C-alpha positions in Angstrom: 11.8 -11.6 -3.5 11.5 -9.5 -6.7 8.8 -6.9 -6.6 7.1 -4.6 -9.1 9.5 -2.2 -10.6 12.6 -4.1 -9.5 14.2 -6.6 -11.9 17.3 -8.7 -11.7 19.5 -5.7 -12.6 17.7 -3.2 -10.3 14.9 -0.8 -10.8 13.6 -0.1 -14.3 13.2 3.6 -15.1 9.8 4.9 -16.0 7.9 8.1 -16.8 7.3 10.6 -14.1 9.4 12.3 -11.4 9.7 12.7 -7.6 11.2 15.9 -6.1 12.0 16.9 -2.5 9.2 18.9 -1.0 6.4 16.9 -2.7 3.8 15.1 -0.7 3.6 11.3 -0.6 0.1 10.0 -0.9 -1.6 6.6 -0.8 -4.9 5.5 -2.4 -6.7 2.3 -1.3 -6.4 0.3 1.8 -3.3 -1.4 3.3 -3.5 -5.2 3.2 -7.1 -5.4 2.1 -6.5 -7.7 -0.8 -4.6 -10.1 1.4 -7.1 -9.9 4.2 -10.0 -10.7 1.7 -8.0 -13.7 0.4 -7.4 -15.0 3.9 -11.1 -14.5 4.8 -12.1 -16.7 1.8 -9.5 -19.4 2.6 -10.2 -19.5 6.3 -13.9 -18.7 6.2 -15.1 -21.5 8.6 -12.5 -20.6 11.2 -13.2 -16.9 11.0 -17.0 -17.4 11.2 -16.4 -19.0 14.6 -14.6 -15.9 15.8 -16.3 -12.9 14.1 -19.8 -11.8 13.3 -21.2 -11.9 9.7 -21.1 -8.0 9.6 -17.4 -8.1 10.2 -16.7 -10.7 7.5 -18.9 -8.7 5.1 -16.3 -6.0 5.1 -13.9 -8.5 3.5 -16.4 -9.6 0.8 -17.7 -6.3 -0.6 -17.2 -4.9 -4.1 -13.9 -3.2 -4.8 -15.4 0.1 -5.9 -13.7 2.5 -8.4 -10.2 1.6 -9.5 -7.4 3.7 -8.0 -5.0 2.5 -10.7 -7.2 3.7 -13.5 -7.4 7.1 -11.8 -3.6 7.2 -11.4 -3.1 6.6 -15.1 -5.6 9.3 -16.0 -4.1 11.9 -13.6 -0.3 11.3 -14.0 1.2 14.7 -14.8 -1.7 16.5 -13.4 -2.6 15.6 -9.7 0.4 13.2 -9.3 3.9 13.1 -10.9 4.8 9.4 -10.2 3.1 6.4 -8.8 3.7 2.7 -7.8 0.8 0.2 -7.9 0.3 -1.7 -4.6 0.7 -5.5 -4.9 3.0 -8.2 -3.6 4.7 -7.3 -0.4 2.1 -4.7 0.5 2.5 -1.0 1.0 6.1 -1.2 2.3 7.2 -2.9 -0.9 5.4 -0.2 -3.0 7.1 2.6 -1.0 10.5 0.9 -1.5 10.0 0.5 -5.2 8.6 4.0 -5.8 11.5 5.6 -4.0 14.0 3.3 -5.7 12.8 3.9 -9.2 13.2 7.6 -8.8 16.2 7.4 -6.5 14.3 9.6 -4.0 14.3 9.9 -0.3 11.0 9.6 1.6 9.6 9.9 5.1 6.2 8.6 6.0 4.0 7.8 9.1 2.6 4.3 9.4 -0.4 5.7 11.4 -1.5 7.8 8.4 -1.7 4.8 6.0 -5.4 4.0 5.3 -6.4 0.5 6.7 -9.7 -1.1 7.5 -10.3 -2.4 11.0 -11.2 -5.8 9.6 -7.7 -6.1 8.1 -6.2 -5.1 11.5 -8.2 -7.8 13.2 -7.2 -10.5 10.7 -3.6 -9.6 11.0 -3.7 -9.6 14.8 -5.3 -13.1 14.7 -2.6 -14.6 12.5 0.3 -12.5 13.7 0.8 -10.7 10.3 2.2 -7.3 9.5 -0.6 -5.5 7.5 1.9 -3.3 5.8 3.6 -6.3 4.3 0.4 -7.9 3.2 -0.6 -7.8 -0.4 -2.7 -4.7 -1.2 -3.8 -4.9 -4.8 -5.8 -2.2 -6.4 -4.3 0.9 -4.8 -1.1 3.0 -5.3 1.6 5.1 -3.7 2.3 8.4 -5.4 4.2 11.7 -5.3 2.1 14.9 -5.6 2.9 18.6 -5.7 -0.2 19.2 -3.7 -1.2 16.1 -1.8 -4.3 17.6 -0.2 -5.7 18.4 -3.6 -4.9 15.0 -5.0 -6.5 13.3 -2.0 -9.7 15.4 -2.4 -9.8 14.5 -6.1 -9.5 10.8 -5.2 -12.2 11.0 -2.5 -14.5 12.8 -4.9 -14.1 9.7 -7.2 -15.0 7.4 -4.3 -11.5 6.3 -3.6 -10.0 6.3 0.0 -6.7 8.2 0.1 -4.4 10.1 2.5 -1.2 12.1 2.6 1.2 9.8 4.5 4.5 11.7 4.2 6.8 13.6 1.9 9.6 13.3 -0.5 12.9 14.4 1.1 16.5 15.2 -0.2 18.8 12.3 -0.4 17.9 8.6 -0.6 16.9 7.7 3.0 13.6 6.0 3.5 12.5 7.1 7.0 9.5 5.7 8.9 7.6 7.0 11.9 4.7 5.7 13.9 2.4 8.4 15.2 5.2 10.9 15.0 7.7 8.7 16.8 10.7 7.5 14.8 10.3 3.8 13.7 13.7 3.6 11.9 14.3 3.0 8.2 12.4 1.1 5.6 14.0 -2.3 4.8 14.2 -4.2 1.5 10.9 -5.9 0.7 10.2 -9.2 2.5 8.1 -12.1 1.3 4.4 -11.3 1.3 2.7 -12.0 4.6 -0.2 -13.7 2.7 2.0 -16.7 2.0 2.3 -17.5 5.7 -1.4 -18.3 5.8 -2.3 -19.2 2.2 0.9 -20.1 0.5 -0.3 -23.7 -0.3 -3.6 -22.5 -1.8 -1.8 -20.0 -4.0 0.4 -22.7 -5.5 -2.5 -25.0 -6.4 
């Protein structure tokens, strides 16, 4: 699968920079776009399993745009960013580190995710971190805490999820325990449930 930032000849260079010692931040929610799509496509099935208040979490307005914020704050609060999309947050992390040939380490437990997305993914056996997550971004910041506070002040959920490290390794952890290394992006989990609908 080809993902944002990666073409047939590899990654396309872009403005910005990532340096060891920087914080790695995420704005938006993991897998929310995909979970909302699944909720629309499988509404009758989900209505038999979940209450209306639960499903309402997957039908609300998107709120302020993290991507617009990122464009306005590049070079100030953040030095580089990758928009979330196909392949979810793990694809975005792969692309961001690949574009800038930078090493990263991050904790999956720190990635913002709504409980409704977790429930949808558990029901269908999906990985929420490989589920499309349109609207948010991954970014490198000199001061991740300050960037997160600025995002939250704008009404955008955000968190420091890791850091930029020397070299090119992409290390994952889960609650502080090692979870191995980030792999090349896989096909989006959304297609396992709604692939036919997307092609029509």
